[in-house]
C-alpha positions in Angstrom: 0.0 0.0 0.0 2.8 2.4 0.7 4.1 1.9 -2.8 0.8 3.0 -4.3 0.6 6.4 -2.5 3.2 7.9 -4.8 1.8 6.5 -8.1 -0.1 8.6 -10.5 -3.5 7.3 -11.4 -4.3 7.3 -15.1 -7.8 8.1 -16.3 -9.4 7.5 -19.6 -9.8 11.2 -20.3 -7.2 13.8 -19.5 -8.3 17.3 -19.3 -5.5 19.9 -19.3 -6.0 23.1 -17.6 -6.4 25.7 -20.3 -5.1 29.1 -19.8 -7.6 31.9 -20.5 -6.1 33.6 -23.5 -7.6 36.6 -25.3 -8.7 35.7 -28.8 -7.7 38.2 -31.4 -9.4 38.8 -34.7 -6.8 36.7 -36.5 -7.3 33.8 -34.1 -11.0 34.0 -34.6 -10.7 34.0 -38.4 -8.4 30.9 -38.2 -10.8 29.0 -35.9 -13.8 30.0 -37.9 -12.2 28.8 -41.2 -11.1 25.6 -39.4 -14.6 24.7 -38.2 -16.2 25.8 -41.4 -13.9 23.4 -43.3 -14.7 20.5 -41.0 -18.4 21.3 -41.2 -18.2 21.1 -45.0 -16.4 17.8 -44.8 -19.1 16.4 -42.6 -21.8 17.6 -45.0 -19.9 16.0 -48.0 -19.6 12.8 -46.0 -23.3 12.8 -45.3 -24.2 13.3 -48.9 -21.8 10.6 -50.1 -23.0 8.1 -47.6 -26.6 8.9 -48.3 -26.0 8.4 -52.1 -24.3 5.1 -51.4 -27.2 4.0 -49.3 -29.6 4.8 -52.1 -27.4 2.9 -54.6 -27.3 -0.2 -52.3 -31.1 0.0 -52.0 -31.4 0.0 -55.8 -28.9 -2.9 -56.0 -30.9 -5.0 -53.5 -33.9 -4.7 -55.8 -31.9 -5.3 -58.9 -29.9 -8.3 -57.6 -32.2 -10.5 -55.5 -29.6 -13.2 -55.1 -27.4 -10.9 -53.0 -30.2 -8.7 -51.6 -29.4 -9.4 -48.0 -25.8 -8.2 -48.5 -27.0 -5.1 -50.2 -29.6 -4.4 -47.5 -26.9 -4.6 -44.8 -24.6 -2.3 -46.7 -27.5 0.1 -47.2 -28.2 0.2 -43.5 -24.5 0.8 -42.7 -24.3 3.6 -45.2 -27.4 5.2 -43.8 -25.9 5.1 -40.3 -22.7 6.7 -41.6 -24.7 9.4 -43.2 -26.5 10.2 -40.0 -23.2 10.2 -38.1 -21.6 12.5 -40.6 -24.6 14.8 -40.5 -24.2 14.9 -36.7 -20.6 15.8 -37.0 -21.4 18.6 -39.4 -24.0 19.9 -36.9 -21.4 19.7 -34.1 -18.8 21.7 -36.1 -21.5 24.3 -36.9 -22.1 24.7 -33.2 -18.3 24.9 -32.5 -18.0 27.7 -35.2 -20.9 29.6 -33.5 -19.2 29.1 -30.1 -15.9 30.5 -31.4 -17.7 33.5 -32.7 -19.4 34.2 -29.3 -16.0 33.8 -27.5 -14.4 36.2 -29.9 -17.2 38.8 -29.4 -16.9 38.4 -25.7 -13.1 38.9 -25.8 -13.5 42.0 -27.9 -16.1 43.4 -25.6 -18.9 43.5 -28.3 -21.3 41.1 -26.6 -22.9 41.3 -23.2 -24.9 38.5 -21.6 -28.5 39.4 -21.1 -30.9 37.3 -19.0 -33.9 38.6 -20.9 -33.8 39.1 -24.7 
């Protein structure tokens, strides 16, 4: 037991203490561009996976011998499309959050309880 007192316990998620830094206009533009790019990648992934799901649905009807395989691939592609859409939505939220942080740092935005 005495040996374990000095040991560092490892956890699944490590959260580093982030220092409060003032966001400049240039930092905001970089972060905005970064999140916008990732949002577009998520949107493209959703469109591509959705198109593949539709293709597999068509193949299931066209090829009844392998219909089960096509149906499974259709469902997987549909799940990927939903996940990718969720990622795009997440990045849109991150972009909005970065904008609000930048406005607060520049003193343009004030929190109001009643709008």
